[in-house]
C-alpha positions in Angstrom: -18.4 -8.6 -8.0 -17.3 -12.1 -8.7 -14.0 -14.0 -8.8 -13.4 -12.9 -12.5 -13.8 -9.3 -11.5 -11.1 -9.7 -8.8 -8.8 -11.5 -11.2 -9.2 -8.5 -13.7 -8.6 -6.0 -10.9 -5.4 -7.7 -9.9 -4.2 -7.8 -13.6 -4.9 -4.1 -14.0 -3.1 -3.3 -10.8 -0.1 -5.4 -11.9 -0.1 -3.6 -15.2 -0.4 -0.2 -13.5 2.6 -0.8 -11.2 4.6 -2.2 -14.1 4.0 1.2 -15.9 5.0 3.0 -12.7 8.2 1.1 -12.5 9.0 1.7 -16.2 8.5 5.5 -15.9 11.9 7.1 -15.2 10.5 10.3 -13.6 9.0 9.5 -10.2 6.7 12.6 -10.3 5.3 11.5 -13.7 4.9 7.9 -12.4 2.9 9.3 -9.5 0.6 11.2 -11.8 0.1 8.0 -13.9 -0.6 6.0 -10.7 -3.1 8.5 -9.3 -5.0 8.9 -12.6 -5.3 5.2 -13.5 -6.1 4.3 -10.0 -8.9 6.8 -9.8 -10.4 5.2 -12.9 -10.2 1.7 -11.4 -11.6 2.9 -8.0 -14.5 4.7 -9.6 -15.5 2.2 -12.4 -14.2 -1.3 -11.8 -16.6 -4.0 -10.5 -14.1 -5.1 -7.9 -13.5 -1.7 -6.4 -13.9 -1.3 -2.6 -15.5 2.1 -3.1 -19.2 1.8 -2.4 -21.5 2.0 -5.4 -23.2 5.2 -4.2 -19.8 7.0 -4.0 -18.3 5.9 -7.3 -19.7 8.6 -9.6 -17.0 11.2 -10.1 -14.8 9.6 -7.4 -11.2 10.8 -7.1 -8.9 9.7 -4.3 -7.5 12.6 -2.2 -3.8 12.2 -3.1 -1.2 14.8 -2.1 1.1 16.4 -4.7 4.3 14.5 -5.3 7.1 15.3 -2.8 10.6 13.8 -3.8 11.7 14.1 -0.1 9.5 11.0 0.7 11.1 8.7 -1.9 13.8 6.3 -0.6 15.9 3.6 -2.1 17.1 1.7 1.0 18.5 -1.7 1.9 16.4 -4.2 3.7 18.3 -4.7 7.0 18.3 -7.8 9.2 15.6 -8.0 11.9 14.7 -10.6 14.4 12.3 -13.1 13.0 8.7 -12.5 14.0 5.4 -14.1 12.9 2.1 -12.3 12.8 -1.2 -14.0 12.2 -4.0 -11.7 11.4 -7.5 -13.2 11.8 -10.0 -12.3 9.1 -13.6 -13.5 8.7 -13.1 -14.3 5.0 -9.5 -15.5 4.6 -9.0 -17.1 8.0 -5.6 -16.5 9.6 -3.4 -14.4 7.3 0.2 -15.2 8.3 3.1 -12.8 7.9 6.8 -13.3 8.5 9.1 -10.4 9.2 11.9 -10.5 6.7 13.7 -7.3 7.6 13.3 -3.6 8.2 14.0 -0.4 6.3 15.4 2.8 7.8 13.8 5.9 6.3 16.1 8.9 7.0 14.4 11.5 9.1 11.3 9.4 9.7 12.3 6.1 11.4 12.2 2.4 10.6 9.5 0.1 9.3 9.3 -3.7 9.4 9.2 -5.5 6.0 6.9 -8.5 6.0 6.4 -11.5 3.7 2.9 -12.8 3.2 3.5 -16.5 4.3 0.7 -18.2 2.4 -0.3 -19.0 -1.1 0.9 -16.3 -3.5 3.3 -14.8 -1.0 4.5 -11.3 -1.4 6.3 -8.3 0.2 4.0 -6.3 2.5 5.0 -2.9 3.9 2.2 -1.1 5.8 2.5 2.3 7.4 0.8 4.1 10.2 2.1 7.6 10.8 1.4 10.4 13.3 -1.3 11.8 11.0 -3.4 8.6 11.1 -6.9 9.5 12.0 -6.4 13.1 11.0 -4.9 13.5 7.6 -4.8 9.8 6.7 -6.9 6.7 7.4 -6.8 5.9 11.1 -5.9 2.2 10.6 -2.9 3.0 8.4 -2.0 2.7 4.8 0.0 0.4 2.5 3.1 1.3 0.6 3.9 -2.1 -0.8 1.6 -5.1 -1.2 3.3 -7.1 -4.0 0.9 -10.1 -3.9 -1.7 -7.6 -5.3 0.8 -5.9 -7.6 1.7 -2.9 -5.5 5.4 -3.0 -6.0 7.6 0.0 -6.7 10.8 -2.0 -7.5 14.1 -2.8 -6.1 15.3 -5.8 -4.0 16.9 -6.5 -0.7 19.9 -4.4 -1.6 17.9 -1.3 -2.5 14.1 -1.5 -2.1 12.1 1.4 -3.5 10.0 2.8 -0.7 8.2 5.9 -2.0 5.7 7.1 0.5 4.0 9.3 -2.1 2.4 6.0 -3.3 1.0 5.1 0.2 -2.7 4.1 -0.3 -5.7 3.3 1.8 -6.5 -0.4 2.2 -9.9 -1.5 1.0 -11.3 -1.5 4.5 -10.9 2.3 4.6 -13.6 2.5 1.9 -16.0 -0.1 3.1 -16.6 -2.3 6.2 -17.3 -5.1 3.8 -13.5 -5.5 3.5 -11.1 -6.7 6.2 -7.5 -5.7 6.0 -4.3 -6.5 7.9 -3.2 -3.2 9.5 0.2 -2.0 10.6 1.6 -3.5 13.8 3.9 -1.7 16.3 7.0 -2.1 14.0 5.2 -0.2 11.2 4.4 3.0 13.0 6.2 6.3 12.6 6.2 9.1 15.1 6.4 11.6 12.2 3.6 12.7 10.0 3.6 11.5 6.4 1.2 13.8 4.6 1.9 12.4 1.2 0.2 9.7 -0.8 -3.5 9.0 -0.4 -5.0 11.1 2.4 -8.4 11.0 4.1 -11.3 12.3 1.9 
């Protein structure tokens, strides 16, 4: 993998999420996301899936459940800064820009990647972490890398069916910022990408 591979990966992810946002049926958008993502994860040179696991790889993604789709406002939250140390990117800074209330589940902090490129970041760690889902948590939105389901501060699309494992879940070669205390739910969220 080289820089051009990473560039192409990001272009394809941006294209994928643009197609997801353009599809009016969320369940059909989810099928599209799952299928195209599986192709990228199993064949692309910049995939985090180890080479010996790529042949026939399919992510374990739960069937779509409309009960886990929310369009919610980004509410005010006290400012907070997190700096996540990584061996490859140095300190990765995040600023809390608000929070979202997910009915029946709880609230999650919404972060802004406060470095070059910027972007909305919404990680999630639920009660199933380490059992049905990756123990470190998952990402729902990571707009610097294209993972953006739509909306804005007035009504952000938070569809937990699109929660995905970060790259570090596939390989220890990757280092990922994981959900902090404000991004943990007491409830289980057994939708989206699950553990293999």
